[in-house]
N, C-alpha and C positions, 0 to 999 in steps of 0.2 A: 503781543507780549502780555504777560500775566501780571496782575497787580493784586492789590487788596489783601483782605484777610489778616487782620491784626488782632493781638490779644484782647480778650474781653475783660482782662483784669483792670484795664484803665478805660472806663466808659467814655471819658471825654475825648478819646482818640478814635472811637469806633467809626464815626462818620468820615473823618479825615482819611481813614485807611482804605476807604472804598472809592478813591479817586479813579477817574476813568483812564483806561489805557491810552486813550487818544490824547490826553494831556501829557502823559509821561513819554510816550513813544509816538512820533508822527512820521514813521517810515523814513523817507529820504531826508526829512528835515533834520534828522540826527546825523551829524558828520561822524564818520568813522575816524578814530584816532589811531595812530600807530600803536602796536602792542607795547612798545617800549614806554609809551606815555601813560599806560594804564596805571591806576593807583597800585602801589605795591601791596603784598600780602600784609595783613595786620600782624601785630606782635604775636609771636608764638604760632602763627598759622603754618609756617613751613614745617613745624614739627609734627603736624597732623598728616596721617596718610588718608587718602580718599577712601570712601566706602566701596567704590567701584575701582578695581585695580588699574584699569586702563584710563582713568580720568586724571586730569591735572587739577590740583587744588587751587581754586581762585575764589577765595571766600568773599561772600557778600558782607556788607557792613553790618555790624551788630544791631543797628537800629532798624534793619530791614527784615528781620525774622524774629521768631520767638523761640528761645531755648526751651526744649521740652521739660527740662528739670524745673523751670519756673512755673509750670502748670501743675506739678505734683503728680503727673501721670507718666507712664511709660508708653511711648508710641509704638503701635504696631499697625502700619498702614495696610489698608485693604483695597486701595485704588492706586492706579497710575494715571495721571492726567497729562495729556498731550497738548502742547501749545506751539504756536508759531510766533516768533519774536516781533515781526513787523519792524525789524531793525537788523543791523549787521551783528555778527557775533561779538565783535570788539565793542561796539556801542552798548550791547546788552550787558556785558561784564562791567563796563563803566557805570552803567545805571545801577546795577546791583551793589556796586561799591560806593555809591553816592549816598551819604547819610540822610539826604533830604527826600529820597524817592519813595520810601515805604513800599518796596516791592522786591521780590526775590523768587527764585525757583531753586530746586535742588541741583538741577543739571542744565547745561546748555550744550547742544550738539552743533558743530560747525558744518556748513553745507558742503564745502569743497572737498574736505578730506575725512569727515566724520569724527574729527577730534572732539573729545568730551571734556568739559570743565565741570567740576563739582563746586558749587557755590554755597551750599548749606548742607550740614550733616543730615543724613536720613533720619537720625534720632530727633532732630529739631524741626520746627514747624515753619516752613517757608510760606511767604505771603504771595500766593500765585493764583488762587482759585476764585477770589472775590466772594468767598463764602467760608466763614470761619470753621463750620463743621467739616466741610470738604478739605480745608487746609489741614485740619488735625488728622484726617484719615488717609492722606494721600502723599505720594511722591510726585513732584511736578517736574516735567522735562520740557524745556524750551528748545525749539529747532530754528536755526537761523533761516530767515527768509520772510516772504510776504505771501499772504493767503492767495493772492491772485497772480502769483508768479511761480508756476510749478517747476520752472527750471531749477529753483533752489532745492527741490525735493529730489536730490540725486540718489542714485543707487547706493552710493557710499553712505549718505546720511541715513537712508532707510535701514541699511544693514547694521550700521554702528548703533543706531537708536534701538533697534530690535534686540541686539545683544545686551545693551544696557537694561532695557525693560525686562528681558528674560531673567537677568540676574536679580533684579529687584523682586520679581515675582517668586523666584526660587527662595530668596532669603526670608520672605514673609508669608509664603504659602498662598500667594495671590493667584487665582485662576487666570489663565492666559486667554481671556475672551473679552468680547466687547462690553460685557456688563461690568468688568473690572478694569479695563484699559479704555479710558473714555477721552473725549475731546473736551476742551475748555467750554465749548458751546453747550455741553450737556450739563454743566453745573447749574443747579437751581438758582435763579435770581440774577444770572450773569447777562450782560448785553454783548458778550464777546462772540465772535463767529469762528475763531480759530479752533482747529487747524484748517478749517474751510473745506468746501466741496471738492477741491482738487487733491486733497490728501487721500492716498489710496489705502483705505482701511483694510480691504480684503488682502492686499499684498502684505501690509504691515503685520496683521495678526498672524498670517501664515509664517512670516519670517520669525516673529517672536516664538511661535510654537515649534519651529524647527531647530532652535538653538539648543 
């Protein structure tokens, strides 16, 4: 799961924003809750269409990301960062919607059927990379599963994620290569290992390029 990366406009919060993923998500220790029990969309959220047409809008809590308009700059991402949740899809959405977690990503992809949820607008800064500069430059995509359980990396998940990433790359002119589509483990300063050695990068980049 991805954490960290909070606005530098409030220095007193910088250290708190870089809490370890291991404290926030401990794999099986997080109980999956039924979809019906997830927090409902925030006021006005249903009026927003997702940036990716095939996604469902499941907004993160406003305290878990930085609206780009608050930074005085217009975002134009040049990276896509790939993550693995270390939790279920449902638990991940619940965490992003919990105001106390200080964590979010732009998208979450479900393992079984490739369903995509958008949690943060692409124009806003999700707190997923553990590095503020990389947060400001990237779109973060979480994938349901665990780094040591490759059964979660289904054909459907790879294909759905590749379509999503290809669309992001097209919108922002991001090259579809490993220099611009990176794993969380490649972010400077991170202690994260996702998506892990069992993620098939060769296959994934090929799929992204073929869309």
